[in-house]
Each structure stands twice: as structure tokens, then as C-alpha cells.
N, CA and C atoms of all chains as a GROMACS GRO file, in nm:
protein
  597
    1MET      N    1   8.415  14.264  15.900
    1MET     CA    2   8.458  14.349  15.985
    1MET      C    3   8.356  14.452  16.044
    2GLY      N    4   8.285  14.462  15.963
    2GLY     CA    5   8.147  14.560  15.920
    2GLY      C    6   8.118  14.647  16.093
    3GLU      N    7   8.119  14.509  16.163
    3GLU     CA    8   7.947  14.619  16.281
    3GLU      C    9   8.091  14.591  16.385
    4LEU      N   10   8.200  14.597  16.425
    4LEU     CA   11   8.281  14.680  16.492
    4LEU      C   12   8.378  14.772  16.432
    5LEU      N   13   8.363  14.845  16.501
    5LEU     CA   14   8.433  15.010  16.488
    5LEU      C   15   8.544  14.942  16.636
    6SER      N   16   8.715  14.985  16.542
    6SER     CA   17   8.838  14.965  16.662
    6SER      C   18   8.850  15.124  16.694
    7HIS      N   19   8.844  15.156  16.856
    7HIS     CA   20   8.960  15.264  16.846
    7HIS      C   21   9.155  15.219  16.858
    8LEU      N   22   9.131  15.161  16.853
    8LEU     CA   23   9.202  15.051  16.894
    8LEU      C   24   9.389  15.213  16.890
    9LYS      N   25   9.405  15.274  16.739
    9LYS     CA   26   9.499  15.343  16.714
    9LYS      C   27   9.505  15.458  16.734
   10ALA      N   28   9.419  15.541  16.758
   10ALA     CA   29   9.396  15.603  16.863
   10ALA      C   30   9.504  15.610  16.989
   11LEU      N   31   9.412  15.496  17.029
   11LEU     CA   32   9.439  15.442  17.139
   11LEU      C   33   9.604  15.409  17.220
   12ARG      N   34   9.612  15.391  17.148
   12ARG     CA   35   9.803  15.333  17.125
   12ARG      C   36   9.859  15.424  17.101
   13THR      N   37   9.839  15.543  16.972
   13THR     CA   38   9.859  15.630  16.988
   13THR      C   39   9.923  15.759  17.076
   14GLU      N   40   9.778  15.713  17.173
   14GLU     CA   41   9.795  15.826  17.342
   14GLU      C   42   9.875  15.722  17.429
   15ALA      N   43   9.881  15.616  17.385
   15ALA     CA   44   9.977  15.523  17.521
   15ALA      C   45  10.132  15.537  17.507
   16GLY      N   46  10.144  15.699  17.372
   16GLY     CA   47  10.284  15.621  17.292
   16GLY      C   48  10.381  15.511  17.278
   17LEU      N   49  10.266  15.406  17.240
   17LEU     CA   50  10.336  15.310  17.203
   17LEU      C   51  10.322  15.288  17.068
   18THR      N   52  10.433  15.260  16.916
   18THR     CA   53  10.455  15.148  16.767
   18THR      C   54  10.304  15.026  16.738
   19GLN      N   55  10.337  15.032  16.712
   19GLN     CA   56  10.263  14.942  16.722
   19GLN      C   57  10.307  14.749  16.692
   20ALA      N   58  10.444  14.773  16.668
   20ALA     CA   59  10.611  14.713  16.734
   20ALA      C   60  10.614  14.664  16.856
   21GLN      N   61  10.546  14.757  16.962
   21GLN     CA   62  10.575  14.744  17.129
   21GLN      C   63  10.439  14.696  17.177
   22LEU      N   64  10.356  14.756  17.086
   22LEU     CA   65  10.242  14.696  17.181
   22LEU      C   66  10.146  14.464  17.155
   23ALA      N   67  10.206  14.498  16.940
   23ALA     CA   68  10.198  14.362  16.909
   23ALA      C   69  10.310  14.294  17.020
   24GLU      N   70  10.422  14.313  17.065
   24GLU     CA   71  10.518  14.268  17.162
   24GLU      C   72  10.464  14.245  17.320
   25ALA      N   73  10.407  14.276  17.286
   25ALA     CA   74  10.317  14.308  17.506
   25ALA      C   75  10.246  14.227  17.501
   26VAL      N   76  10.116  14.191  17.406
   26VAL     CA   77  10.036  14.083  17.388
   26VAL      C   78  10.103  13.982  17.311
   27GLY      N   79  10.183  14.031  17.229
   27GLY     CA   80  10.255  13.851  17.245
   27GLY      C   81  10.140  13.791  17.051
   28VAL      N   82  10.149  13.877  16.991
   28VAL     CA   83  10.092  13.922  16.841
   28VAL      C   84  10.213  13.957  16.716
   29SER      N   85  10.237  13.962  16.645
   29SER     CA   86  10.245  14.030  16.522
   29SER      C   87  10.230  14.206  16.475
   30ARG      N   88  10.340  14.243  16.447
   30ARG     CA   89  10.232  14.379  16.391
   30ARG      C   90  10.116  14.385  16.283
   31LYS      N   91  10.179  14.271  16.205
   31LYS     CA   92  10.061  14.289  16.094
   31LYS      C   93   9.966  14.216  16.108
   32THR      N   94   9.887  14.163  16.269
   32THR     CA   95   9.720  14.193  16.284
   32THR      C   96   9.740  14.250  16.345
   33ILE      N   97   9.778  14.404  16.484
   33ILE     CA   98   9.776  14.456  16.552
   33ILE      C   99   9.726  14.618  16.401
   34ASN      N  100   9.775  14.577  16.298
   34ASN     CA  101   9.803  14.606  16.178
   34ASN      C  102   9.613  14.612  16.110
   35THR      N  103   9.585  14.493  16.088
   35THR     CA  104   9.481  14.490  16.035
   35THR      C  105   9.419  14.499  16.144
   36VAL      N  106   9.440  14.510  16.314
   36VAL     CA  107   9.290  14.488  16.385
   36VAL      C  108   9.257  14.640  16.394
   37GLU      N  109   9.386  14.726  16.366
   37GLU     CA  110   9.345  14.866  16.379
   37GLU      C  111   9.301  14.935  16.241
   38ASN      N  112   9.263  14.878  16.187
   38ASN     CA  113   9.250  14.944  15.988
   38ASN      C  114   9.066  14.838  16.012
   39GLY      N  115   9.072  14.777  16.104
   39GLY     CA  116   8.891  14.678  16.065
   39GLY      C  117   8.890  14.604  16.016
   40VAL      N  118   9.006  14.540  15.922
   40VAL     CA  119   9.049  14.368  15.869
   40VAL      C  120   9.024  14.305  15.940
   41PHE      N  121   9.055  14.292  16.056
   41PHE     CA  122   9.023  14.144  16.068
   41PHE      C  123   8.964  14.181  16.259
   42VAL      N  124   8.899  14.091  16.273
   42VAL     CA  125   8.836  14.091  16.441
   42VAL      C  126   8.866  13.987  16.578
   43PRO      N  127   8.954  14.106  16.666
   43PRO     CA  128   9.072  13.999  16.707
   43PRO      C  129   8.976  13.885  16.818
   44SER      N  130   9.022  13.831  16.824
   44SER     CA  131   8.960  13.788  16.951
   44SER      C  132   8.887  13.802  17.109
   45THR      N  133   8.804  13.725  17.182
   45THR     CA  134   8.773  13.813  17.329
   45THR      C  135   8.906  13.812  17.385
   46VAL      N  136   9.041  13.734  17.378
   46VAL     CA  137   9.104  13.728  17.445
   46VAL      C  138   9.254  13.801  17.430
   47LEU      N  139   9.267  13.875  17.331
   47LEU     CA  140   9.360  13.923  17.236
   47LEU      C  141   9.285  14.059  17.275
   48ALA      N  142   9.170  14.154  17.305
   48ALA     CA  143   9.031  14.266  17.288
   48ALA      C  144   9.130  14.249  17.434
   49LEU      N  145   9.098  14.101  17.545
   49LEU     CA  146   9.140  14.176  17.690
   49LEU      C  147   9.257  14.261  17.741
   50LYS      N  148   9.385  14.112  17.624
   50LYS     CA  149   9.508  14.141  17.613
   50LYS      C  150   9.552  14.261  17.620
   51LEU      N  151   9.436  14.322  17.499
   51LEU     CA  152   9.551  14.483  17.440
   51LEU      C  153   9.424  14.578  17.494
   52ALA      N  154   9.327  14.578  17.597
   52ALA     CA  155   9.276  14.702  17.689
   52ALA      C  156   9.289  14.673  17.834
   53ARG      N  157   9.394  14.562  17.866
   53ARG     CA  158   9.474  14.553  17.986
   53ARG      C  159   9.609  14.624  17.960
   54GLU      N  160   9.638  14.642  17.853
   54GLU     CA  161   9.823  14.682  17.781
   54GLU      C  162   9.756  14.853  17.781
   55LEU      N  163   9.618  14.873  17.713
   55LEU     CA  164   9.671  15.039  17.721
   55LEU      C  165   9.549  15.110  17.832
   56ASN      N  166   9.489  15.016  17.894
   56ASN     CA  167   9.492  15.000  18.115
   56ASN      C  168   9.330  15.118  18.058
   57VAL      N  169   9.220  15.010  17.998
   57VAL     CA  170   9.143  15.102  17.917
   57VAL      C  171   9.071  15.010  17.896
   58SER      N  172   8.894  15.113  17.865
   58SER     CA  173   8.807  14.862  17.898
   58SER      C  174   8.760  14.859  17.806
   59LEU      N  175   8.766  14.729  17.750
   59LEU     CA  176   8.695  14.694  17.597
   59LEU      C  177   8.563  14.821  17.594
   60HIS      N  178   8.505  14.832  17.616
   60HIS     CA  179   8.388  14.963  17.561
   60HIS      C  180   8.448  15.022  17.522
   61GLU      N  181   8.588  15.094  17.533
   61GLU     CA  182   8.648  15.251  17.488
   61GLU      C  183   8.700  15.203  17.413
   62LEU      N  184   8.802  15.085  17.360
   62LEU     CA  185   8.824  15.005  17.309
   62LEU      C  186   8.803  15.006  17.108
   63PHE      N  187   8.683  14.920  17.190
   63PHE     CA  188   8.576  14.864  17.059
   63PHE      C  189   8.459  14.895  17.053
   64GLU      N  190   8.338  14.943  16.928
   64GLU     CA  191   8.230  15.022  17.015
   64GLU      C  192   8.138  14.879  16.905
   65LEU      N  193   8.050  14.925  16.892
   65LEU     CA  194   7.913  14.818  16.792
   65LEU      C  195   7.865  14.930  16.639
   66LYS      N  196   7.908  14.911  16.518
   66LYS     CA  197   7.766  14.986  16.451
   66LYS      C  198   7.664  14.997  16.489
   67ASP      N  199   7.644  15.149  16.432
   67ASP     CA  200   7.494  15.128  16.488
   67ASP      C  201   7.432  15.112  16.342
   68MET      N  202  11.568  13.776  16.425
   68MET     CA  203  11.486  13.720  16.306
   68MET      C  204  11.445  13.810  16.456
   69ASN      N  205  11.272  13.902  16.365
   69ASN     CA  206  11.113  13.892  16.381
   69ASN      C  207  11.039  13.848  16.325
   70GLU      N  208  10.917  13.940  16.423
   70GLU     CA  209  10.838  13.783  16.359
   70GLU      C  210  10.789  13.829  16.219
   71LEU      N  211  10.806  13.974  16.181
   71LEU     CA  212  10.771  13.969  15.986
   71LEU      C  213  10.812  13.893  15.880
   72SER      N  214  11.022  13.874  15.947
   72SER     CA  215  11.126  13.844  15.911
   72SER      C  216  11.029  13.647  15.831
   73ILE      N  217  11.013  13.614  15.992
   73ILE     CA  218  10.974  13.499  15.976
   73ILE      C  219  10.878  13.447  15.922
   74ALA      N  220  10.756  13.511  15.885
   74ALA     CA  221  10.645  13.566  15.798
   74ALA      C  222  10.657  13.596  15.600
   75ARG      N  223  10.726  13.677  15.603
   75ARG     CA  224  10.788  13.624  15.492
   75ARG      C  225  10.860  13.554  15.469
   76LEU      N  226  10.921  13.492  15.560
   76LEU     CA  227  11.048  13.396  15.509
   76LEU      C  228  10.901  13.270  15.473
   77ARG      N  229  10.782  13.249  15.607
   77ARG     CA  230  10.670  13.172  15.520
   77ARG      C  231  10.662  13.150  15.399
   78GLN      N  232  10.539  13.327  15.376
   78GLN     CA  233  10.554  13.326  15.245
   78GLN      C  234  10.564  13.345  15.098
   79ILE      N  235  10.678  13.323  15.204
   79ILE     CA  236  10.833  13.227  15.034
   79ILE      C  237  10.790  13.109  15.032
   80MET      N  238  10.818  13.111  15.121
   80MET     CA  239  10.814  12.915  15.073
   80MET      C  240  10.742  12.845  15.097
   81MET      N  241  10.657  12.887  15.192
   81MET     CA  242  10.489  12.830  15.094
   81MET      C  243  10.441  12.833  14.901
   82ALA      N  244  10.560  13.041  14.923
   82ALA     CA  245  10.509  12.963  14.828
   82ALA      C  246  10.576  12.962  14.683
   83GLY      N  247  10.686  12.871  14.724
   83GLY     CA  248  10.824  12.833  14.558
   83GLY      C  249  10.685  12.716  14.654
   84THR      N  250  10.666  12.683  14.695
   84THR     CA  251  10.609  12.485  14.752
   84THR      C  252  10.492  12.462  14.651
   85GLY      N  253  10.437  12.596  14.662
   85GLY     CA  254  10.381  12.596  14.592
   85GLY      C  255  10.258  12.606  14.441
   86ILE      N  256  10.441  12.652  14.406
   86ILE     CA  257  10.441  12.689  14.222
   86ILE      C  258  10.508  12.577  14.210
   87VAL      N  259  10.577  12.468  14.249
   87VAL     CA  260  10.644  12.353  14.239
   87VAL      C  261  10.544  12.220  14.204
   88CYS      N  262  10.473  12.255  14.328
   88CYS     CA  263  10.304  12.114  14.302
   88CYS      C  264  10.227  12.145  14.166
   89LEU      N  265  10.263  12.247  14.113
   89LEU     CA  266  10.180  12.336  14.088
   89LEU      C  267  10.204  12.316  13.918
   90VAL      N  268  10.339  12.312  13.855
   90VAL     CA  269  10.414  12.306  13.796
   90VAL      C  270  10.436  12.100  13.723
   91TYR      N  271  10.400  12.069  13.917
   91TYR     CA  272  10.464  11.906  13.817
   91TYR      C  273  10.267  11.929  13.760
   92CYS      N  274  10.186  11.918  13.923
   92CYS     CA  275  10.070  11.861  13.822
   92CYS      C  276  10.045  11.885  13.697
   93PHE      N  277  10.056  11.973  13.617
   93PHE     CA  278  10.006  12.038  13.454
   93PHE      C  279  10.106  11.996  13.450
   94LEU      N  280  10.275  11.981  13.412
   94LEU     CA  281  10.276  11.870  13.302
   94LEU      C  282  10.346  11.702  13.339
   95ALA      N  283  10.219  11.707  13.460
   95ALA     CA  284  10.226  11.548  13.466
   95ALA      C  285  10.106  11.492  13.374
   96ALA      N  286  10.058  11.653  13.407
   96ALA     CA  287   9.849  11.585  13.261
   96ALA      C  288   9.901  11.604  13.166
   97VAL      N  289  10.014  11.708  13.159
   97VAL     CA  290  10.001  11.760  12.974
   97VAL      C  291  10.102  11.651  12.958
   98TRP      N  292  10.201  11.593  12.978
   98TRP     CA  293  10.243  11.458  12.971
   98TRP      C  294  10.190  11.314  13.026
   99ASN      N  295  10.114  11.301  13.042
   99ASN     CA  296  10.026  11.172  13.080
   99ASN      C  297  10.111  11.120  13.174
  100THR      N  298  10.206  11.158  13.268
  100THR     CA  299  10.281  11.075  13.375
  100THR      C  300  10.270  11.064  13.476
  101PRO      N  301  10.280  11.017  13.556
  101PRO     CA  302  10.260  11.076  13.713
  101PRO      C  303  10.424  11.078  13.785
  102GLN      N  304  10.485  11.124  13.690
  102GLN     CA  305  10.633  11.126  13.747
  102GLN      C  306  10.732  11.199  13.634
  103PRO      N  307  10.639  11.369  13.591
  103PRO     CA  308  10.710  11.460  13.452
  103PRO      C  309  10.832  11.482  13.506
  104MET      N  310  10.901  11.461  13.664
  104MET     CA  311  10.994  11.535  13.748
  104MET      C  312  11.020  11.466  13.869
  105ALA      N  313  11.158  11.503  13.886
  105ALA     CA  314  11.204  11.351  13.989
  105ALA      C  315  11.057  11.440  14.130
  106TRP      N  316  11.003  11.230  14.157
  106TRP     CA  317  10.893  11.278  14.308
  106TRP      C  318  10.974  11.360  14.358
  107TYR      N  319  11.059  11.293  14.449
  107TYR     CA  320  11.059  11.393  14.532
  107TYR      C  321  11.130  11.573  14.538
  108ILE      N  322  11.145  11.618  14.442
  108ILE     CA  323  11.101  11.754  14.449
  108ILE      C  324  10.981  11.837  14.562
  109PRO      N  325  10.856  11.766  14.440
  109PRO     CA  326  10.770  11.902  14.494
  109PRO      C  327  10.846  11.874  14.705
  110ALA      N  328  10.786  11.668  14.762
  110ALA     CA  329  10.811  11.671  14.842
  110ALA      C  330  10.913  11.736  14.972
  111THR      N  331  11.020  11.790  14.901
  111THR     CA  332  11.172  11.843  14.974
  111THR      C  333  11.126  11.986  14.990
  112PHE      N  334  11.059  12.073  14.810
  112PHE     CA  335  10.978  12.137  14.914
  112PHE      C  336  10.903  12.238  15.060
  113GLY      N  337  10.781  12.082  15.033
  113GLY     CA  338  10.734  12.066  15.136
  113GLY      C  339  10.765  12.131  15.316
  114SER      N  340  10.852  11.961  15.309
  114SER     CA  341  10.967  11.969  15.381
  114SER      C  342  11.001  12.088  15.465
  115GLY      N  343  11.062  12.090  15.400
  115GLY     CA  344  11.230  12.253  15.345
  115GLY      C  345  11.194  12.308  15.419
  116THR      N  346  11.027  12.374  15.395
  116THR     CA  347  10.963  12.425  15.446
  116THR      C  348  10.880  12.426  15.620
  117ALA      N  349  10.842  12.298  15.589
  117ALA     CA  350  10.833  12.272  15.778
  117ALA      C  351  10.910  12.275  15.885
  118ILE      N  352  11.061  12.246  15.767
  118ILE     CA  353  11.200  12.258  15.866
  118ILE      C  354  11.190  12.408  15.899
  119ALA      N  355  11.262  12.466  15.783
  119ALA     CA  356  11.250  12.655  15.837
  119ALA      C  357  11.192  12.637  15.912
  120MET      N  358  11.023  12.623  15.976
  120MET     CA  359  10.918  12.708  16.016
  120MET      C  360  10.990  12.605  16.199
  121VAL      N  361  10.993  12.513  16.159
  121VAL     CA  362  11.029  12.447  16.328
  121VAL      C  363  11.178  12.511  16.343
  122LEU      N  364  11.281  12.561  16.248
  122LEU     CA  365  11.363  12.572  16.316
  122LEU      C  366  11.346  12.743  16.372
  123THR      N  367  11.282  12.804  16.332
  123THR     CA  368  11.240  12.992  16.363
  123THR      C  369  11.224  12.946  16.522
  124ALA      N  370  11.114  12.857  16.500
  124ALA     CA  371  11.114  12.859  16.645
  124ALA      C  372  11.191  12.811  16.761
  125PHE      N  373  11.303  12.757  16.730
  125PHE     CA  374  11.430  12.772  16.776
  125PHE      C  375  11.466  12.869  16.831
  126VAL      N  376  11.575  12.921  16.731
  126VAL     CA  377  11.639  13.034  16.675
  126VAL      C  378  11.615  13.133  16.725
  127ALA      N  379  11.419  13.221  16.716
  127ALA     CA  380  11.364  13.337  16.774
  127ALA      C  381  11.253  13.217  16.803
  128PRO      N  382  11.256  13.184  16.939
  128PRO     CA  383  11.108  13.150  16.986
  128PRO      C  384  11.011  13.243  17.014
  129LYS      N  385  11.057  13.378  17.094
  129LYS     CA  386  10.919  13.458  17.040
  129LYS      C  387  10.904  13.534  16.970
  130SER      N  388  10.933  13.487  16.886
  130SER     CA  389  10.974  13.628  16.740
  130SER      C  390  10.811  13.483  16.706
  131ALA      N  391  10.907  13.391  16.637
  131ALA     CA  392  10.795  13.253  16.582
  131ALA      C  393  10.693  13.246  16.636
  132GLU      N  394  10.627  13.288  16.793
  132GLU     CA  395  10.520  13.196  16.890
  132GLU      C  396  10.443  13.374  16.825
  133MET      N  397  10.530  13.478  16.788
  133MET     CA  398  10.413  13.611  16.734
  133MET      C  399  10.421  13.554  16.564
  134ALA      N  400  10.492  13.507  16.516
  134ALA     CA  401  10.440  13.505  16.350
  134ALA      C  402  10.287  13.441  16.384
  135PHE      N  403  10.283  13.324  16.423
  135PHE     CA  404  10.214  13.267  16.436
  135PHE      C  405  10.090  13.253  16.591
  136ASP      N  406  10.074  13.368  16.530
  136ASP     CA  407   9.926  13.360  16.634
  136ASP      C  408   9.834  13.442  16.534
  137GLU      N  409   9.729  13.390  16.648
  137GLU     CA  410   9.581  13.432  16.566
  137GLU      C  411   9.579  13.488  16.422
  138GLY      N  412   9.689  13.550  16.372
  138GLY     CA  413   9.567  13.684  16.250
  138GLY      C  414   9.655  13.501  16.131
  139TYR      N  415   9.712  13.438  16.226
  139TYR     CA  416   9.780  13.370  16.104
  139TYR      C  417   9.718  13.196  16.108
  140ARG      N  418   9.659  13.199  16.180
  140ARG     CA  419   9.562  13.147  16.253
  140ARG      C  420   9.387  13.099  16.143
  141HIS      N  421   9.427  13.292  16.165
  141HIS     CA  422   9.258  13.356  16.062
  141HIS      C  423   9.248  13.321  15.885
  142VAL      N  424   9.450  13.327  15.840
  142VAL     CA  425   9.410  13.322  15.749
  142VAL      C  426   9.469  13.208  15.696
  143ALA      N  427   9.508  13.149  15.747
  143ALA     CA  428   9.518  12.937  15.753
  143ALA      C  429   9.381  12.912  15.740
  144GLN      N  430   9.311  12.968  15.791
  144GLN     CA  431   9.160  12.909  15.784
  144GLN      C  432   9.087  12.903  15.724
  145LYS      N  433   9.096  13.041  15.671
  145LYS     CA  434   9.033  13.082  15.514
  145LYS      C  435   9.164  13.028  15.397
  146ALA      N  436   9.222  12.998  15.366
  146ALA     CA  437   9.304  12.959  15.302
  146ALA      C  438   9.274  12.835  15.272
  147ALA      N  439   9.233  12.682  15.407
  147ALA     CA  440   9.145  12.579  15.436
  147ALA      C  441   9.054  12.576  15.368
  148ALA      N  442   8.969  12.686  15.373
  148ALA     CA  443   8.846  12.680  15.361
  148ALA      C  444   8.871  12.712  15.198
  149LEU      N  445   8.899  12.731  15.117
  149LEU     CA  446   8.907  12.796  15.023
  149LEU      C  447   8.921  12.680  14.927
  150ALA      N  448   9.083  12.660  14.930
  150ALA     CA  449   9.123  12.505  14.913
  150ALA      C  450   9.040  12.353  14.922
  151TYR      N  451   8.923  12.347  15.002
  151TYR     CA  452   8.879  12.262  15.021
  151TYR      C  453   8.785  12.271  14.939
  152TRP      N  454   8.711  12.368  14.869
  152TRP     CA  455   8.649  12.375  14.770
  152TRP      C  456   8.701  12.341  14.626
  153VAL      N  457   8.766  12.449  14.631
  153VAL     CA  458   8.923  12.461  14.497
  153VAL      C  459   8.903  12.342  14.471
  154SER      N  460   8.932  12.234  14.498
  154SER     CA  461   8.999  12.045  14.613
  154SER      C  462   8.864  11.978  14.499
  155LEU      N  463   8.696  11.986  14.584
  155LEU     CA  464   8.575  11.909  14.532
  155LEU      C  465   8.598  11.990  14.406
  156PHE      N  466   8.583  12.070  14.357
  156PHE     CA  467   8.576  12.132  14.240
  156PHE      C  468   8.647  12.074  14.073
  157GLY      N  469   8.769  12.051  14.152
  157GLY     CA  470   8.873  12.003  14.058
  157GLY      C  471   8.878  11.811  14.053
  158PHE      N  472   8.841  11.820  14.195
  158PHE     CA  473   8.826  11.656  14.149
  158PHE      C  474   8.717  11.638  14.046
  159ALA      N  475   8.646  11.680  14.018
  159ALA     CA  476   8.540  11.731  13.952
  159ALA      C  477   8.550  11.721  13.793
  160VAL      N  478   8.714  11.796  13.813
  160VAL     CA  479   8.753  11.873  13.661
  160VAL      C  480   8.812  11.773  13.540
  161PHE      N  481   8.914  11.732  13.732
  161PHE     CA  482   8.979  11.606  13.699
  161PHE      C  483   8.984  11.523  13.711
  162PHE      N  484   8.892  11.483  13.667
  162PHE     CA  485   8.824  11.312  13.708
  162PHE      C  486   8.802  11.298  13.547
  163ILE      N  487   8.673  11.416  13.581
  163ILE     CA  488   8.676  11.366  13.329
  163ILE      C  489   8.756  11.433  13.274
  164GLY      N  490   8.851  11.539  13.304
  164GLY     CA  491   8.902  11.568  13.192
  164GLY      C  492   9.051  11.401  13.233
  165PHE      N  493   9.004  11.346  13.231
  165PHE     CA  494   9.097  11.193  13.270
  165PHE      C  495   8.993  11.127  13.194
  166LYS      N  496   8.909  11.094  13.219
  166LYS     CA  497   8.790  10.973  13.214
  166LYS      C  498   8.844  11.052  13.031
  167SER      N  499   8.833  11.199  12.984
  167SER     CA  500   8.826  11.155  12.857
  167SER      C  501   8.906  11.207  12.751
  168LEU      N  502   9.032  11.227  12.834
  168LEU     CA  503   9.200  11.184  12.779
  168LEU      C  504   9.178  11.058  12.777
  169GLY      N  505   9.171  10.971  12.846
  169GLY     CA  506   9.198  10.819  12.802
  169GLY      C  507   9.344  10.832  12.914
  170LEU      N  508   9.385  10.903  13.018
  170LEU     CA  509   9.508  10.912  13.060
  170LEU      C  510   9.528  10.774  13.246
  171ASP      N  511   9.662  10.739  13.239
  171ASP     CA  512   9.630  10.680  13.371
  171ASP      C  513   9.616  10.778  13.485
  172LEU      N  514   9.518  10.587  13.607
  172LEU     CA  515   9.488  10.672  13.723
  172LEU      C  516   9.606  10.682  13.777
  173THR      N  517   9.732  10.625  13.788
  173THR     CA  518   9.832  10.656  13.845
  173THR      C  519   9.834  10.829  13.792
  174THR      N  520   9.874  10.808  13.715
  174THR     CA  521   9.904  11.024  13.565
  174THR      C  522   9.770  11.107  13.697
  175LEU      N  523   9.643  11.051  13.719
  175LEU     CA  524   9.580  11.143  13.768
  175LEU      C  525   9.562  11.167  13.888
  176VAL      N  526   9.650  11.049  14.012
  176VAL     CA  527   9.626  11.088  14.135
  176VAL      C  528   9.781  11.161  14.146
  177ALA      N  529   9.828  11.116  14.152
  177ALA     CA  530   9.957  11.242  14.097
  177ALA      C  531   9.930  11.366  14.082
  178SER      N  532   9.872  11.382  13.936
  178SER     CA  533   9.810  11.538  13.964
  178SER      C  534   9.714  11.563  14.041
  179PHE      N  535   9.649  11.545  14.020
  179PHE     CA  536   9.604  11.564  14.136
  179PHE      C  537   9.598  11.592  14.254
  180GLY      N  538   9.710  11.508  14.293
  180GLY     CA  539   9.796  11.479  14.484
  180GLY      C  540   9.851  11.669  14.463
  181THR      N  541   9.943  11.684  14.355
  181THR     CA  542  10.059  11.803  14.370
  181THR      C  543   9.898  11.944  14.390
  182PHE      N  544   9.817  11.914  14.288
  182PHE     CA  545   9.714  12.039  14.262
  182PHE      C  546   9.615  12.055  14.453
  183MET      N  547   9.624  11.935  14.462
  183MET     CA  548   9.563  11.979  14.625
  183MET      C  549   9.647  12.051  14.721
  184GLY      N  550   9.723  12.003  14.710
  184GLY     CA  551   9.856  12.045  14.760
  184GLY      C  552   9.913  12.168  14.696
  185ALA      N  553   9.865  12.303  14.597
  185ALA     CA  554   9.907  12.391  14.570
  185ALA      C  555   9.773  12.451  14.574
  186ALA      N  556   9.705  12.361  14.630
  186ALA     CA  557   9.567  12.440  14.604
  186ALA      C  558   9.571  12.498  14.735
  187TYR      N  559   9.580  12.533  14.840
  187TYR     CA  560   9.670  12.525  14.991
  187TYR      C  561   9.763  12.567  14.999
  188LEU      N  562   9.818  12.590  14.985
  188LEU     CA  563   9.984  12.663  14.901
  188LEU      C  564   9.918  12.788  14.869
  189LEU      N  565   9.896  12.823  14.788
  189LEU     CA  566   9.884  12.896  14.678
  189LEU      C  567   9.800  13.032  14.749
  190PRO      N  568   9.697  12.994  14.743
  190PRO     CA  569   9.633  13.108  14.844
  190PRO      C  570   9.646  13.184  14.951
  191PHE      N  571   9.667  13.075  15.059
  191PHE     CA  572   9.767  13.083  15.195
  191PHE      C  573   9.855  13.222  15.175
  192ALA      N  574  10.010  13.149  15.050
  192ALA     CA  575  10.068  13.257  15.058
  192ALA      C  576  10.044  13.414  15.030
  193TYR      N  577   9.918  13.414  14.935
  193TYR     CA  578   9.864  13.545  14.882
  193TYR      C  579   9.809  13.596  14.944
  194LEU      N  580   9.665  13.463  15.062
  194LEU     CA  581   9.629  13.634  15.170
  194LEU      C  582   9.690  13.681  15.257
  195ASP      N  583   9.834  13.584  15.322
  195ASP     CA  584   9.888  13.615  15.396
  195ASP      C  585  10.014  13.722  15.441
  196TRP      N  586  10.020  13.730  15.243
  196TRP     CA  587  10.097  13.857  15.212
  196TRP      C  588   9.986  13.989  15.245
  197LYS      N  589   9.853  13.971  15.152
  197LYS     CA  590   9.743  14.068  15.181
  197LYS      C  591   9.739  14.118  15.318
  198PHE      N  592   9.769  13.987  15.381
  198PHE     CA  593   9.703  14.002  15.570
  198PHE      C  594   9.794  14.100  15.640
  199GLY      N  595   9.756  14.266  15.660
  199GLY     CA  596   9.813  14.379  15.757
  199GLY      C  597   9.931  14.414  15.644
   0.00000   0.00000   0.00000
């Protein structure tokens, strides 16, 4: 995942959600949320959109390409 | 039962089945017998794992769905890709090894068959444990 920069952790914390709460809201495991936050795993488009919707942000605010 | 406990159960059961398969493979080759232990032992472990996973879907459907999410599918694909190459390489090694040692074809089938099982199960358990 060297090319993708994730702001998920910051936005999740800002929204006052725990990893478990966000995981349950989007229907994945806490492990998956953790790996997306740590840049280990690139989520699918569907999951990325669900995360953005849940955090009420745009996809570009959640993820960006590294230069 | 939450999704993390289901994932942990999955890791333990798949690792256990993988170890049994590897032991069966090793003993079959060393003792030159297709049945170094009761044939149904690896099968029982494998079936038990599958049944346990299906049962979690009935006991805790939401948690099971979360445990078998796209993160799980990512790990499963990586393990399957690794198992493919390990098995392909193993096929050559087993065939040459058995041919040169003059072991039975039935032993080769039993040993290599369980090796292929272990080639998927053990990397899966490791990658699943490492993931997250």
C-alpha cells in the first residue's frame, strides 16, 4: 500500500468512534479497520465508500495518493 | 461470540488441521505407508474446522459476516497463491524424491495430498494471525 495515504485513523478519532464501532457500522472486522488505518491493506472501493459515508467525509478526505 | 473470537478460532483450527496434515505427510514418507495413522484423522480435523465455521454463522451471523470480510478474503487469496507455488514446487520434489527412494505410488499420493492441504492451511493461519 505504498501509494495510498490513509487519514482514516484521524477522521475516525475526530468522529469519536472506536475501531470496533466503525467496524460494526460498515460490516467488517476490527482487524480490517486496523490494517486500513496502518496502511497494510488497501480497501475495496465499496468499503472505502462505506467508510466515507459513515464518517461523513468525501473519499478524497479519507484517502489520497502519495506523490 | 464476536468477530475477533471467530477469527481466532479459525486460525487455531486451520493451524491445527495444517499441522496434522504435515505430520501425516512426513510420517507417510518416512514410513513408506499411505496410512501412517488412521486416514480419517486429517479428514476429521478438516471437516471439524469447516463445521465449526458454518456453526458460527448460525450462532452469531453478524459477527461471522464481519469475520469473513474482505480482509479475510485478501488473506485467503494470498495463502492460495502461495499454496499454488509451494505445491507446484513440492510436486517436483516429491516425485523426484519418491522415484529415487523407490517408494510406493499410493504413499506418494497420500503424502503429497496432505502436503497440499498443509501448504494452504499453515500459510493461511500465519497470514491471518499477522493480518491486523
